[in-house]
C-alpha positions as CSV (number, residue, x, y, z in Angstrom):
1,X,10.4,37.8,26.4
2,X,8.7,36.4,29.4
3,X,6.3,38.3,31.6
4,X,7.5,39.3,35.1
5,X,6.3,36.5,37.4
6,X,4.1,37.2,40.4
7,X,4.7,35.4,43.6
8,X,2.9,35.6,46.9
9,X,3.6,34.3,50.4
10,X,1.5,33.8,53.5
11,X,2.0,32.2,56.8
12,X,0.6,32.0,60.4
13,X,3.6,31.3,62.5
14,X,3.6,33.5,65.6
15,X,0.5,35.4,64.4
16,X,1.9,36.2,61.0
17,X,-0.5,36.8,58.1
18,X,1.4,38.3,55.2
19,X,0.5,38.3,51.5
20,X,2.5,40.4,49.0
21,X,2.9,40.6,45.3
22,X,6.4,40.1,43.9
23,X,7.6,43.2,42.1
24,X,5.8,46.1,43.8
25,X,7.4,49.5,43.4
26,X,8.9,51.6,46.2
27,X,6.7,52.6,49.1
28,X,5.7,52.0,52.7
29,X,3.2,49.3,53.7
30,X,1.9,47.7,56.9
31,X,2.3,44.0,57.7
32,X,-1.1,43.2,59.2
33,X,-1.4,40.6,61.9
34,X,2.0,41.0,63.6
35,X,1.3,40.7,67.3
36,X,2.4,43.7,69.3
37,X,3.8,41.7,72.3
38,X,5.5,39.0,70.2
39,X,7.1,41.4,67.8
40,X,8.0,44.5,69.7
41,X,11.4,43.1,70.6
42,X,11.9,42.0,67.0
43,X,11.1,45.4,65.7
44,X,13.6,47.1,68.0
45,X,16.3,44.7,66.9
46,X,15.5,45.3,63.3
47,X,15.6,49.0,63.7
48,X,19.2,48.7,64.7
49,X,20.1,47.0,61.5
50,X,18.2,49.1,59.0
51,X,21.2,51.1,57.9
52,X,23.3,48.2,56.7
53,X,24.6,48.8,53.2
54,X,21.6,48.8,50.9
55,X,23.2,49.3,47.5
56,X,20.4,47.9,45.4
57,X,17.7,50.3,44.8
58,X,15.1,51.0,42.1
59,X,17.9,52.8,40.2
60,X,20.7,51.1,38.3
61,X,24.0,50.4,39.9
62,X,27.1,49.5,37.9
63,X,28.7,46.2,38.9
64,X,32.4,45.5,38.5
65,X,33.8,42.1,37.4
66,X,34.4,39.8,40.3
67,X,33.2,42.4,42.9
68,X,30.4,41.4,45.3
69,X,27.4,43.7,45.7
70,X,25.0,43.4,48.6
71,X,21.4,44.6,49.2
72,X,18.1,44.1,50.8
73,X,14.9,45.1,49.1
74,X,12.7,45.4,52.2
75,X,13.4,46.7,55.7
76,X,11.2,47.4,58.7
77,X,11.3,51.0,59.9
78,X,9.2,51.3,63.0
79,X,6.2,50.1,64.9
80,X,3.0,52.2,64.7
81,X,0.5,52.8,67.5
82,X,-1.3,49.5,66.7
83,X,1.9,47.5,67.2
84,X,2.3,46.8,63.5
85,X,5.6,46.8,61.7
86,X,5.8,49.1,58.7
87,X,7.8,47.9,55.7
88,X,10.0,50.0,53.5
89,X,10.4,48.9,49.9
90,X,13.7,50.0,48.4
91,X,12.9,48.6,45.0
92,X,14.1,45.7,42.8
93,X,17.9,45.6,42.5
94,X,19.0,46.3,39.0
95,X,22.7,46.2,38.2
96,X,24.4,47.3,35.0
97,X,27.3,45.3,33.5
98,X,29.5,46.1,30.6
99,X,30.8,43.2,28.5
100,X,33.8,44.5,26.4
101,X,34.3,41.3,24.3
102,X,32.5,38.1,23.6
103,X,32.5,35.6,26.4
104,X,30.4,34.3,29.3
105,X,29.6,35.3,32.8
106,X,29.2,33.2,35.9
107,X,26.7,34.8,38.3
108,X,26.9,33.8,42.0
109,X,24.1,34.6,44.4
110,X,23.9,34.1,48.2
111,X,20.8,34.9,50.3
112,X,20.2,34.9,54.0
113,X,17.2,35.7,56.2
114,X,16.6,39.2,57.6
115,X,18.2,39.3,61.1
116,X,15.7,38.5,63.9
117,X,12.9,37.7,61.4
118,X,12.6,33.9,62.0
119,X,8.9,34.0,61.9
120,X,8.7,36.2,58.8
121,X,7.6,34.3,55.7
122,X,10.4,34.2,53.1
123,X,9.9,33.5,49.4
124,X,12.0,32.7,46.4
125,X,14.6,35.0,44.9
126,X,14.3,35.9,41.3
127,X,17.5,36.6,39.3
128,X,17.3,37.6,35.7
129,X,19.8,38.6,33.0
130,X,18.5,41.4,30.8
131,X,19.7,42.9,27.5
132,X,20.5,46.6,27.0
133,X,16.8,47.4,26.6
134,X,16.1,45.4,29.8
135,X,14.4,42.7,27.9
136,X,14.8,39.2,29.5
137,X,17.5,36.9,28.2
138,X,17.5,34.4,31.0
139,X,15.5,33.8,34.2
140,X,17.3,31.5,36.6
141,X,14.8,28.8,37.9
142,X,16.6,28.0,41.2
143,X,14.5,30.5,43.2
144,X,14.8,28.8,46.6
145,X,18.5,27.9,46.7
146,X,20.3,30.0,49.3
147,X,23.5,29.7,47.3
148,X,23.7,29.2,43.6
149,X,25.5,30.0,40.4
150,X,24.8,29.9,36.7
151,X,26.5,30.8,33.4
152,X,25.3,32.8,30.4
153,X,27.2,33.4,27.1
154,X,27.1,37.0,26.1
155,X,28.2,39.1,23.1
156,X,29.9,42.4,23.5
157,X,27.4,45.0,24.9
158,X,25.5,46.4,27.9
159,X,23.5,44.0,30.1
160,X,21.7,44.1,33.5
161,X,21.4,41.7,36.4
162,X,18.1,42.0,38.2
163,X,17.4,40.5,41.6
164,X,14.2,40.5,43.6
165,X,13.9,39.0,47.0
166,X,12.7,39.7,50.5
167,X,16.0,38.5,52.0
168,X,19.5,39.9,52.3
169,X,21.6,39.0,49.3
170,X,25.1,39.1,47.9
171,X,25.7,38.8,44.2
172,X,28.7,39.0,41.8
173,X,29.6,38.0,38.2
174,X,32.9,36.7,36.8
175,X,33.6,37.3,33.1
176,X,35.6,34.9,31.0
177,X,36.5,35.9,27.4
178,X,36.1,33.2,24.8
179,X,38.8,34.7,22.6
180,X,38.7,34.7,18.8
181,X,37.1,31.6,17.3
182,X,39.4,30.6,14.4
183,X,38.1,29.1,11.2
184,X,34.7,29.3,9.7
185,X,31.6,29.8,11.8
186,X,29.4,26.6,11.9
187,X,26.7,26.6,9.3
188,X,23.1,27.2,10.4
189,X,21.7,24.8,7.8
190,X,22.9,21.3,7.0
191,X,23.2,22.0,3.3
192,X,25.9,24.6,4.0
193,X,27.8,22.7,6.7
194,X,31.6,22.4,6.3
195,X,33.3,19.0,6.6
196,X,34.8,18.3,10.1
197,X,37.6,15.7,9.6
198,X,37.9,13.0,12.2
199,X,40.3,13.9,15.0
200,X,40.1,17.7,14.4
201,X,39.0,19.9,17.4
202,X,36.6,22.8,16.8
203,X,35.7,25.5,19.2
204,X,32.3,27.2,19.2
205,X,30.0,29.5,21.1
206,X,26.3,29.2,21.3
207,X,24.6,32.4,22.5
208,X,21.1,32.7,23.9
209,X,19.9,34.0,20.5
210,X,22.1,31.8,18.3
211,X,20.9,29.6,15.4
212,X,21.5,25.9,15.7
213,X,25.0,25.0,14.4
214,X,25.6,22.0,12.0
215,X,28.9,20.1,11.4
216,X,29.3,17.7,8.5
217,X,31.2,14.4,9.1
218,X,32.1,11.5,6.7
219,X,32.1,8.0,8.1
220,X,34.2,5.8,5.8
221,X,32.8,2.4,7.0
222,X,30.4,1.1,9.6
223,X,31.8,1.8,13.0
224,X,31.3,3.1,16.5
225,X,31.6,6.9,16.5
226,X,32.5,8.9,19.6
227,X,32.0,12.6,19.9
228,X,34.0,14.4,22.7
229,X,33.0,17.7,24.2
230,X,34.5,20.1,26.8
231,X,31.8,22.6,27.8
232,X,32.3,25.6,30.0
233,X,28.8,26.7,30.7
234,X,26.4,24.9,33.1
235,X,23.6,24.9,30.7
236,X,22.2,21.9,28.8
237,X,22.7,21.2,25.1
238,X,21.3,18.3,23.1
239,X,23.2,16.4,20.5
240,X,21.6,15.1,17.4
241,X,23.0,13.1,14.4
242,X,21.1,13.6,11.2
243,X,21.3,12.4,7.6
244,X,19.4,13.0,4.4
245,X,17.0,10.4,3.0
246,X,16.3,11.8,-0.4
247,X,15.3,15.4,0.2
248,X,14.1,14.6,3.8
249,X,16.3,15.2,6.8
250,X,16.0,12.5,9.5
251,X,17.6,11.9,12.9
252,X,19.8,8.8,13.5
253,X,19.5,6.9,16.8
254,X,22.5,5.6,18.8
255,X,22.0,2.2,17.2
256,X,22.6,3.7,13.8
257,X,19.0,3.4,12.7
258,X,17.2,6.2,10.8
259,X,14.1,7.5,12.5
260,X,10.8,8.0,10.8
261,X,9.8,11.4,9.6
262,X,7.7,12.0,12.6
263,X,10.3,10.8,15.2
264,X,13.3,12.5,16.7
265,X,16.3,10.9,18.5
266,X,18.9,12.6,20.7
267,X,22.3,11.0,21.4
268,X,22.6,12.8,24.7
269,X,22.1,15.9,26.8
270,X,25.2,17.4,28.3
271,X,26.3,20.3,30.6
272,X,29.5,21.8,32.0
273,X,32.6,19.6,31.9
274,X,34.1,16.9,29.7
275,X,31.6,14.6,28.1
276,X,31.7,11.8,25.5
277,X,28.7,10.4,23.5
278,X,28.9,7.3,21.3
279,X,26.8,5.4,18.8
280,X,27.0,3.1,15.8
281,X,26.9,4.6,12.3
282,X,27.0,3.0,8.9
283,X,29.2,4.3,6.1
284,X,27.9,7.7,4.9
285,X,27.5,11.4,5.4
286,X,26.1,12.7,8.6
287,X,25.5,16.0,10.4
288,X,26.1,16.8,14.1
289,X,23.6,19.3,15.4
290,X,23.8,21.1,18.8
291,X,20.7,22.6,20.4
292,X,20.7,24.8,23.5
293,X,17.9,23.8,25.9
294,X,18.9,26.0,28.8
295,X,18.7,29.5,27.2
296,X,22.2,30.2,28.6
297,X,24.2,29.3,25.5
298,X,27.4,27.3,25.6
299,X,31.1,27.6,25.0
300,X,32.5,24.3,23.8
301,X,35.2,22.4,22.0
302,X,34.3,19.3,20.1
303,X,35.9,16.5,18.1
304,X,34.9,13.1,16.8
305,X,36.6,9.8,15.9
């Protein structure tokens, strides 16, 4: 569980001097340093837009699959006698989602500046996926992209999408069920891995809290081995080939050489889409190991030849 990050923003364009902590609770605050003459027209324009649909509040709102929600955490309510804009904080947007079967969600987010606030300092947008207890599963790192999407593999259950920004935003999720995964689940240790014959396709799901899966392969003679993947999630997984040397477990590099006990080799790092990785292997028994580096999980099919 990561701690909630704190961000601050400051700027001096057109007399602005704003510094705020990211994640404050609901309340009214003054933005010091806004020039009365320069911002009076801006304030009047903003007042006309205050009542646009603010569906994200400090409370939880249930999201529906494929349906956009929109919101704005902050708005400007009036100008006080000193010519300073007062800011209304509506709270961090927290949206409840219900996943009825195993699968993955694609979260899409769009942000845009507050109308008329060209001189107002904007900051990054935090989007997190939380579990049923509102503990963090994934924190998307693309804080400054105005348009972005990311995928997360989820088991059946209740989850939350949390968004924190000082911009207007739109957000939705699209759920895709993975269906029943036939056959044995992949082993979580090499010693218990089942044999995967050459040419046979297997399907698997890596969740954010999954153990590393192992697949056993038998190479009948020295040859070039190609492993083909079709991945649905835009997270990164690493592929290792391993073998036993006595009782020790060692990685094998793409030239077919066994690494020393203090070294590690990766055949490749792949994301969403179709990918192939190849390397030379001598005759023997090997293990394919898949490691999720993104924290999003992965839904994949795999075969080797």
